[in-house]
C-alpha positions in Angstrom: 91.4 133.4 36.7 93.1 136.7 36.7 95.1 137.9 40.0 95.4 141.4 40.4 98.7 143.0 41.1 98.8 144.6 44.6 98.4 149.0 44.8 101.7 150.0 46.7 99.1 152.8 46.6 95.8 152.6 49.4 93.1 151.9 47.9 91.2 155.5 48.4 87.4 155.5 49.4 87.0 158.2 47.0 84.8 157.1 44.2 82.7 155.7 47.2 81.9 159.2 49.3 79.1 160.8 47.4 79.0 164.0 46.2 77.2 166.6 48.9 74.6 168.0 46.9 73.4 163.8 46.8 71.1 162.9 49.1 69.7 159.5 50.4 67.1 157.6 52.2 67.3 155.2 54.8 65.2 153.4 57.1 67.2 154.3 60.6 65.2 151.3 62.3 67.4 149.2 60.4 70.7 150.5 61.4 72.6 150.4 64.8 72.5 153.9 67.2 76.4 154.5 66.1 74.7 154.4 63.0 72.2 157.5 63.9 73.1 160.6 61.1 69.6 162.3 62.1 67.2 162.5 64.1 66.3 159.0 65.5 62.7 159.6 66.5 61.9 160.3 62.9 62.3 157.3 60.7 62.6 157.4 56.9 63.8 160.9 56.6 66.1 162.2 54.2 69.6 163.4 55.3 72.3 164.3 54.1 76.3 161.9 54.7 78.0 165.2 54.2 77.0 168.1 55.1 80.0 170.8 53.7 83.0 169.7 51.5 84.7 170.5 54.4 82.8 167.8 56.3 82.4 165.5 53.2 87.3 166.2 53.3 87.5 164.8 56.5 85.8 161.7 55.8 87.6 161.2 53.2 90.6 161.5 55.0 90.0 159.2 57.7 88.5 156.9 55.4 92.3 157.7 54.1 94.4 156.4 56.6 91.7 154.0 57.3 92.4 151.8 54.1 96.3 153.4 55.0 96.6 150.7 57.4 94.5 147.8 56.1 96.6 147.5 53.3 99.9 148.1 56.1 98.8 145.2 57.5 98.0 143.7 54.6 101.6 144.6 53.6 103.8 143.6 56.6 101.8 139.7 56.7 103.4 139.3 52.8 106.5 140.3 54.0 106.6 137.7 56.2 105.8 135.5 54.2 108.2 136.2 51.8 105.7 136.8 49.2 107.3 140.5 48.1 110.5 141.2 46.9 112.2 143.1 49.9 113.3 146.0 47.3 109.0 146.1 46.6 108.0 146.1 50.1 110.2 148.7 51.5 109.5 151.4 48.6 105.4 150.2 49.3 105.8 150.7 52.7 108.1 153.7 52.5 105.0 155.7 50.4 102.0 154.0 52.8 104.2 155.6 55.5 104.6 158.6 54.4 100.7 158.8 53.3 100.0 158.0 56.7 101.8 161.5 58.3 101.1 163.2 55.4 97.1 162.6 55.8 97.5 163.1 59.8 99.2 166.8 58.9 96.1 168.4 58.8 95.0 169.3 62.4 91.3 169.2 61.7 91.8 165.4 60.3 94.3 165.0 63.2 91.7 166.2 66.4 89.3 163.8 64.6 91.8 161.0 64.5 93.2 161.5 68.2 95.2 158.5 68.4 96.4 155.2 66.7 94.2 153.5 69.5 91.6 155.9 69.3 91.0 154.8 65.8 91.2 151.7 66.1 89.1 151.5 69.0 86.6 153.6 66.9 86.6 151.3 63.9 87.2 148.3 65.7 90.5 147.5 64.1 92.6 144.4 64.5 96.3 145.0 62.9 98.8 144.3 65.3 101.5 144.6 62.6 100.2 147.8 60.7 100.4 149.1 64.9 104.0 147.8 64.9 105.4 149.4 61.8 103.2 153.1 62.5 104.9 153.2 65.6 108.5 152.5 64.6 108.0 154.5 61.2 110.4 152.5 59.1 109.7 150.1 57.0 111.2 146.5 58.6 114.0 146.9 55.7 115.3 149.7 57.2 114.8 149.0 60.9 117.2 145.9 60.4 119.5 146.2 57.4 118.6 144.2 54.6 120.1 140.9 53.5 121.6 142.4 50.4 123.8 144.9 52.0 127.4 144.6 52.0 128.6 141.6 54.5 132.1 142.1 55.3 132.9 138.6 57.0 131.4 136.6 54.4 131.7 139.0 51.1 129.6 140.7 48.8 126.2 139.5 47.5 125.8 139.2 44.3 124.0 142.7 43.4 127.0 144.4 45.3 130.3 146.1 44.3 133.7 143.3 43.7 135.1 143.5 47.3 133.3 145.6 49.4 130.4 148.1 49.4 131.0 150.7 46.8 133.6 154.3 47.6 129.9 156.1 46.5 128.0 154.6 49.6 130.3 155.3 52.4 130.9 158.3 51.1 126.9 159.0 50.9 126.6 157.8 54.6 129.3 159.9 55.7 127.6 162.8 54.0 124.3 162.0 55.8 125.9 161.7 59.0 127.6 165.1 59.4 124.9 166.1 57.8 122.8 164.8 60.8 125.7 166.1 63.0 125.2 170.0 61.5 121.4 170.0 62.5 122.1 169.3 65.5 125.1 171.4 65.8 122.3 174.3 64.4 120.1 173.1 67.0 117.2 172.1 64.7 115.3 169.9 67.1 111.8 170.1 65.2 110.3 166.5 64.4 109.8 167.8 60.7 113.4 168.7 60.5 115.2 165.9 62.6 113.4 162.5 61.5 113.9 162.5 57.4 117.7 162.8 58.4 118.1 160.3 61.1 116.2 157.8 58.6 118.5 158.9 56.3 121.5 157.7 57.9 120.3 154.6 59.7 119.3 154.1 55.5 122.6 154.6 54.1 124.8 152.8 56.8 122.2 150.4 56.5 123.6 150.1 52.7 127.4 149.9 53.9 127.4 147.0 56.4 124.3 144.6 58.1 127.2 144.6 61.0 124.8 145.0 64.3 126.3 147.4 66.2 125.1 149.2 69.7 124.2 152.8 68.4 122.2 150.9 65.5 119.3 150.4 68.5 119.7 154.2 69.6 118.6 155.4 66.2 116.0 153.2 65.8 114.9 154.3 69.2 115.4 157.8 68.7 114.0 157.3 65.0 110.4 155.6 67.1 110.4 158.9 69.6 110.5 161.2 66.3 108.0 159.5 64.5 105.2 159.9 67.8 106.0 163.7 68.1 103.8 165.8 65.8 105.8 167.4 62.6 106.3 171.0 64.3 106.6 169.6 67.9 110.4 170.0 69.3 112.7 168.1 71.3 112.8 169.0 74.9 115.8 170.2 76.7 116.5 167.6 77.7 116.2 165.5 74.7 118.2 168.4 72.6 120.8 167.7 75.4 121.0 164.2 75.3 120.0 162.9 71.5 123.8 165.0 70.7 125.7 163.1 73.3 124.1 159.2 71.0 124.6 161.4 68.1 128.7 161.3 69.1 128.7 157.4 70.2 127.1 156.8 66.5 130.4 158.6 65.7 132.4 156.5 67.2 130.5 153.0 66.2 130.4 154.7 62.6 133.8 154.5 62.5 134.7 151.0 64.0 131.6 149.5 61.9 132.4 151.7 57.9 136.5 151.7 58.1 137.5 147.8 58.5 135.2 147.9 54.8 136.8 151.5 54.1 140.3 149.2 55.0 139.3 146.2 53.0 138.6 148.4 50.1 141.6 150.3 50.5 143.7 146.7 50.6 141.1 145.8 47.3 140.3 148.1 45.3 143.1 150.1 45.6 140.5 152.7 46.5 141.9 155.4 48.5 139.5 157.3 51.6 137.6 160.2 51.5 138.3 163.6 53.1 135.4 163.2 55.0 136.2 159.9 56.3 138.4 161.3 59.4 137.5 162.9 62.2 135.9 166.1 62.1 136.4 168.8 64.4 133.0 170.2 64.8 132.7 166.3 67.0 135.1 167.2 69.1 137.3 164.5 68.2 140.7 163.2 71.1 143.7 164.5 70.4 144.9 160.7 70.1 142.5 160.5 67.3 143.6 163.9 65.7 147.9 162.9 66.0 147.0 159.4 64.4 145.2 160.9 61.2 148.1 162.5 61.0 150.0 160.3 61.6 148.1 158.3 58.2 147.9 161.7 56.2 151.5 161.8 56.8 154.3 162.5 53.0 156.5 159.4 52.6 160.1 159.8 50.9 159.9 158.5 47.8 162.0 154.9 46.7 164.5 155.7 44.0 164.6 152.2 42.8 163.2 150.4 39.9 160.4 149.3 42.5 159.2 153.4 42.4 157.5 152.8 38.6 155.2 151.4 40.9 153.4 153.5 41.7 151.7 153.3 45.4 148.3 155.2 45.7 147.7 157.8 49.2 145.6 156.0 51.9 144.1 159.5 51.5 142.7 160.5 48.3 144.6 164.2 48.3 141.3 166.0 46.9 140.8 168.9 50.0 143.5 167.2 52.4 145.5 171.0 52.5 141.5 172.0 53.8 141.1 169.9 56.2 144.5 170.4 57.6 144.1 174.5 57.6 141.5 174.4 59.5 142.6 172.2 61.9 145.4 174.8 62.2 142.8 177.3 62.5 140.8 175.8 65.3 141.3 176.5 68.9 140.8 173.1 69.7 139.2 174.5 72.4 137.8 171.2 74.2 141.2 169.9 74.2 142.8 169.2 77.7 146.0 171.5 77.8 148.5 173.6 75.3 150.6 171.7 75.3 148.5 168.6 73.2 147.2 171.8 70.9 150.5 173.0 70.6 151.7 169.6 69.5 148.2 169.5 67.8 149.5 172.2 65.1 153.1 171.4 65.0 152.2 168.2 63.9 149.8 169.7 61.1 152.5 172.2 60.1 155.2 169.5 58.6 151.8 167.3 57.8 151.2 171.3 55.1 154.3 171.8 54.8 155.3 168.4 52.8 152.8 168.9 50.6 153.7 172.0 49.3 156.5 169.8 47.4 160.6 168.3 47.9 162.1 171.9 48.5 159.2 172.4 51.5 159.6 169.6 53.2 161.1 169.6 56.3 163.6 167.8 57.9 163.5 163.8 57.5 165.3 160.4 57.6 165.3 158.0 55.0 166.4 154.1 55.4 168.9 152.9 52.4 169.3 149.4 52.4 172.6 148.6 51.0 173.6 144.3 49.0 176.9 143.6 49.5 178.8 140.4 47.7 177.1 137.2 49.2 173.1 138.6 48.6 173.2 140.0 52.1 171.9 144.0 53.1 172.9 146.7 55.5 171.1 149.4 56.9 172.1 153.3 56.3 169.8 156.2 58.1 170.8 159.4 56.9 169.8 162.5 57.6 168.4 165.2 55.1 167.8 168.5 56.3 165.3 171.1 54.3 166.5 172.8 50.8 167.4 175.6 51.3 169.1 178.4 48.9 171.1 176.7 46.1 172.2 173.7 48.1 171.1 170.6 46.0 173.7 168.6 48.4 171.3 168.5 51.4 169.2 165.8 49.6 169.6 162.2 48.4 169.7 161.8 44.1 169.5 158.7 42.1 172.6 158.4 41.4 173.8 158.0 44.0 171.4 155.0 45.5 171.7 153.4 42.1 176.2 153.8 43.0 175.9 151.9 46.3 173.5 149.2 44.8 176.7 148.7 42.5 180.0 148.9 44.1 180.2 145.6 45.7 179.6 144.0 42.3 182.5 146.8 40.3 184.9 145.9 43.9 184.5 142.4 43.7 184.0 141.6 39.7 186.6 138.9 38.5 188.5 139.9 37.6 188.9 143.1 39.9 187.7 146.2 38.5 189.4 147.7 41.5 191.8 145.7 43.8 190.7 144.5 47.0 194.4 146.0 49.1 196.6 148.0 47.3 200.2 148.4 47.2 201.8 151.8 47.2 204.9 150.7 46.5 205.6 148.2 44.1 208.9 147.5 46.3 207.6 147.7 49.1 205.8 143.9 49.8 203.3 144.8 53.0 200.6 145.6 51.7 198.0 149.3 52.7 194.4 149.3 53.2 193.0 151.2 50.7 193.2 155.1 51.0 189.8 156.4 49.5 188.4 159.8 49.2 184.4 160.6 48.3 184.5 164.2 45.7 181.0 165.6 46.5 180.2 163.4 49.0 176.1 164.9 49.7 174.9 163.6 52.4 177.6 160.8 52.0 175.9 157.4 51.1 178.0 156.2 48.6 181.0 157.0 50.8 179.5 155.5 54.2 178.4 152.5 51.7 181.5 152.3 50.4 183.4 152.0 53.9 181.2 149.3 55.4 181.5 147.1 52.4 185.4 147.6 52.9 185.8 147.3 56.4 189.1 147.7 57.9 190.3 146.4 54.5 189.3 150.9 53.8 189.2 154.1 54.5 187.7 157.2 53.1 187.6 160.4 53.0 184.0 162.4 52.9 183.9 165.7 51.4 182.0 168.3 49.7 181.5 172.5 50.7 180.7 174.1 54.4 177.4 174.3 54.2 177.2 170.7 53.8 179.8 169.1 55.5 178.3 169.7 58.9 175.0 166.8 57.9 177.6 165.2 56.1 179.3 164.7 59.4 175.9 164.2 61.7 174.8 161.1 59.1 179.1 159.5 59.9 177.4 160.2 63.8 174.2 158.4 62.9 176.2 154.9 61.6 179.2 155.2 64.4 177.2 151.3 65.2 177.7 150.0 62.1 180.8 151.6 61.0 182.4 150.3 64.5 181.2 147.1 63.8 182.8 146.5 60.7 185.6 148.6 61.5 185.4 150.7 58.9 187.5 154.2 58.7 185.6 157.9 58.1 186.2 161.2 58.3 184.9 164.1 56.8 186.2 167.4 55.8 185.5 170.3 53.0 187.1 170.5 49.9 186.5 172.6 47.3 187.8 172.0 43.8 187.8 175.4 42.9 190.8 176.3 45.5 194.1 174.5 44.6 196.1 173.4 47.1 198.8 175.4 48.2 200.9 172.5 47.8 201.1 169.8 45.6 199.5 166.6 47.6 202.4 163.8 48.3 202.4 160.1 47.5 201.0 158.8 51.0 198.5 162.3 50.7 196.7 161.0 47.6 193.8 158.2 47.5 193.5 154.6 45.0 190.3 155.5 44.7 187.6 158.6 44.0 183.8 158.7 44.1 182.1 160.8 42.3 178.3 161.2 42.1 176.4 163.6 40.3 178.9 165.6 41.1 178.0 168.4 38.3 174.7 171.0 37.9 176.9 174.0 36.4 178.9 174.8 33.6 182.5 174.5 34.9 182.1 171.2 36.9 183.3 169.3 34.4 187.0 171.2 34.3 187.1 171.5 38.3 186.1 168.1 38.9 188.5 166.2 36.2 191.0 169.3 37.9 190.5 167.8 41.4 191.1 164.1 40.3 194.1 165.1 38.4 195.5 166.1 42.0 194.2 164.2 44.4 194.5 160.2 42.2 197.4 158.5 43.1 199.5 157.4 40.0 199.9 153.6 40.8 199.0 150.7 39.4 194.7 149.8 39.7 194.4 153.0 40.9 190.6 154.4 39.8 188.0 157.0 39.6 184.4 155.5 40.0 181.9 157.7 38.6 178.3 158.0 38.2 175.6 160.1 36.5 172.4 161.1 35.4 171.2 161.5 31.8 169.2 165.2 31.7 169.1 166.9 28.7 170.3 170.2 30.2 173.4 168.9 31.3 174.6 166.6 28.3 177.1 169.1 27.3 179.1 168.6 31.0 178.7 164.7 30.5 180.7 165.2 27.7 182.6 167.5 28.7 183.9 165.1 31.7 184.7 162.3 29.0 186.6 163.9 27.2 188.2 166.1 29.8 188.9 163.0 31.6 190.9 161.6 29.1 193.0 164.4 28.1 194.3 163.9 31.2 195.3 159.8 30.9 192.5 158.5 32.1 190.9 156.0 30.0 187.3 153.8 30.7 187.6 150.6 32.4 183.8 149.4 32.6 181.5 151.3 32.4 177.0 151.0 31.5 173.4 152.0 31.9 171.2 152.0 34.5 167.8 153.3 35.5 166.0 154.2 38.7 163.6 156.9 39.8 164.2 160.4 42.3 162.4 161.7 44.7 160.3 164.4 42.4 157.4 164.0 40.6 155.9 164.9 37.6 152.6 166.9 36.3 150.4 163.6 37.3 152.2 162.6 40.4 154.1 159.7 39.0 157.8 159.8 39.5 160.1 160.5 37.3 161.9 158.5 35.8 165.9 159.2 35.1 168.8 157.5 33.6 172.1 157.0 34.3 175.3 156.2 33.3 178.7 154.6 35.1 182.1 154.2 34.5 185.5 152.9 36.1 188.5 154.8 35.1 192.5 154.0 35.1 195.6 156.1 34.2 195.9 154.7 30.5 199.7 154.3 31.1 199.7 151.9 33.9 196.9 149.6 31.4 
């Protein structure tokens, strides 16, 4: 026996409706009173089944509704018995519901139909499952999320993307929700405007998660209420006020339900969130929500070490973030409680914008550096970096300083010693004196402070730079004063301009056993000036050393070569040298960290070796 596949479209009675030009003879004595169409006193009278095409169309439409109800009732039974796949059920049910609504869209049909209960009584219909489905106006798989939806607690289904719902599904759900809120904001309160938008909201959310939440029930109740209205009927004033309130509640639950999925996607699939996932201003988010979002949008300073090559994707896609921040700046934020809150938000937003304008436009920031010791431990330095202005490049920390501060413990604790931990100023004097160290071009002071803490009471160091740089340098010493006190380190700061020759030659006691310099060359004049300064201030004692680290940037390779030659010309030779790489906090064209190759060297007097 051949079985015919059920039709997804309700069978039409059109083929059973005679042409109005045709006629038929019936014996009215053999039919019930309900069937009387003509004069009951004239049995066997020839009558027409429809007197006009309009009447015929009306009968066709009513028959269409009848067949839709019968088909829908059978479909619901098949779904309950699991005799039809969910996808096929959803498609067929949605089509039948659309046909039902479309047919009743004709005013003539709607008047004759009256309502569903009246129609059922007139035609002796018993169809409880179809009645409930027509009342709700949604397939059961939409009313309650289908089994194939993403389930965060138990993992993704076999037909879902690995790691959870895809970013496109979440974006679609977010866009649908925002579109619905926009419609409310524009006072679109008719059933034909709101019902399809709200249906899309619940369907798109169902594709993201099947977790139940309070607002799902509210959405369904509003869908049922809208479904029972006529197409052009509008919400009452009370309903129009109530629905936006409920709509904001789903928004909150939407964040609770969907954002965990977003978080998991970020962790598992490394997919950043979209700007549309952030609180939108037309929903009037709280000050706390806005400030929390601004914290999430903060651009953290990049690391200088080799780990920086592992590019960490931002938590939020950069697309349209600047536009989002600008919208906050331009908004009056009138719903917030106080001017103080508004000013706080605007200030924080301005900082987020400036962070995205490049390193030179970034506001002042503080960096934290972990510096290793010879005992495989670390200590932490905090350095303040003001905004970069004019040509004051000493206001930031450079990768060569970072690399040298990490190498200091190995240089000073090497075997045999490249630099002795304690030196004699005079070999004839038996008592020892602490190392006197000088840093040239200290910048933010990373190298000099690292040296001071590593050597503790065994050394003192004087950090120097140009007049515009020294105030921040001194500030960084103060920031780390507690750690310096714990290690009994002695640190001073002062101005030292290499282009200014001292009025008198420094005495032996005024000279230094160790001179440190990291990335000191950024002008053609600097090799000459630097070597002259080193020659003036470096002690001629045994084991006096110069420790230098330079980035090998193409534009400054001639200056590096000149420096080596001038150091040799004054009698200094290389004791030890090497190459290493790090990553500066500038970004390349594609947003990646820029790798910088550096050369480090330890120098001593040739006549003393």
